[in-house]
C-alpha positions in Angstrom: 44.8 100.7 36.8 46.0 104.1 35.5 44.4 103.3 32.1 41.1 102.5 33.7 41.3 105.6 35.8 41.8 107.7 32.7 38.6 106.2 31.2 36.7 107.4 34.3 36.6 103.8 35.6 37.8 103.9 39.1 40.2 100.9 39.5 37.7 98.9 41.5 38.6 95.7 39.9 41.8 95.4 41.8 40.1 96.4 45.0 37.4 93.8 44.6 40.0 91.2 43.6 41.8 91.9 46.8 38.6 91.5 48.8 37.9 88.2 47.1 41.4 87.0 47.7 41.3 87.8 51.4 37.8 86.1 51.7 38.8 82.9 49.9 42.2 82.7 51.7 40.6 83.2 55.1 38.1 80.5 54.3 40.8 78.2 53.0 42.9 78.6 56.2 39.8 78.2 58.4 39.2 74.8 56.7 42.9 73.8 56.5 42.1 70.4 58.2 39.3 69.6 55.7 41.4 69.0 52.6 38.5 68.9 50.1 37.0 72.2 51.3 40.5 73.8 51.6 41.3 72.8 48.0 38.1 74.2 46.6 38.7 77.6 48.2 42.3 77.6 46.8 40.8 76.9 43.3 38.5 79.9 43.8 41.7 81.9 44.6 43.2 80.8 41.3 40.0 81.8 39.4 40.5 85.4 40.7 43.6 85.7 38.6 41.9 84.2 35.5 39.6 87.1 34.9 42.3 89.8 34.4 44.5 87.4 32.5 41.7 86.6 30.0 40.7 90.2 29.8 44.2 91.2 28.7 44.4 88.4 26.2 41.1 89.4 24.7 42.0 93.1 24.7 45.6 93.0 23.6 45.9 89.9 21.4 42.4 89.8 19.9 41.9 93.6 19.9 38.4 93.5 21.3 37.7 96.7 23.1 34.8 97.7 25.4 32.6 95.2 27.2 34.0 92.2 25.4 37.3 92.3 27.2 35.5 93.0 30.5 32.5 90.6 30.3 33.9 87.5 28.7 36.5 86.7 31.4 34.0 86.9 34.3 31.4 84.9 32.4 34.1 82.3 31.9 35.0 82.3 35.6 31.4 81.9 36.7 30.9 79.2 34.0 33.9 77.3 35.4 32.5 77.6 38.9 29.1 76.2 37.7 30.9 73.4 35.9 32.8 72.5 39.1 29.5 72.6 41.1 27.9 70.2 38.6 31.0 68.0 38.6 31.1 67.7 42.4 27.3 67.2 42.7 27.5 64.3 40.2 30.4 62.7 42.1 28.8 63.2 45.5 31.6 65.6 46.7 31.4 68.8 48.6 30.6 71.7 46.4 29.5 74.4 48.9 32.8 76.3 48.6 32.1 76.8 44.9 28.6 78.1 45.7 30.2 80.6 48.1 32.6 81.6 45.2 29.8 82.0 42.7 27.9 84.2 45.2 31.0 86.3 45.9 31.8 86.8 42.2 28.2 87.7 41.5 28.2 90.3 44.2 31.5 91.6 42.8 30.1 92.0 39.3 26.8 93.5 40.5 28.7 96.0 42.6 31.2 96.7 39.8 28.5 97.4 37.2 26.4 99.4 39.6 29.2 101.7 40.6 30.6 102.0 37.1 27.2 102.8 35.6 26.6 105.5 38.2 29.9 107.3 37.4 
């Protein structure tokens, strides 16, 4: 976070991640008696941690700087969510928690790009 702050990127990623974590956790607890829905929100929680992990792997191990280390992880997360939606639709399972997650991540990214561009 300190490194991002030094680059004039306010550490919004962590703040947005916390908001998503609280959102998905609240929805998971709300649906604790509906195992399928509860599980899908818990998977969405796990995907929150995938973005920063992939970003660090891309930045540190591969040495890609700039937007590559920022964009690729979130494209991967949204791609995984779309894949899970397609998988559940084909198998006639509930997929609406994944739609909520895609919308939440999309709002997150739009807000992040909008705020960072205006700095």
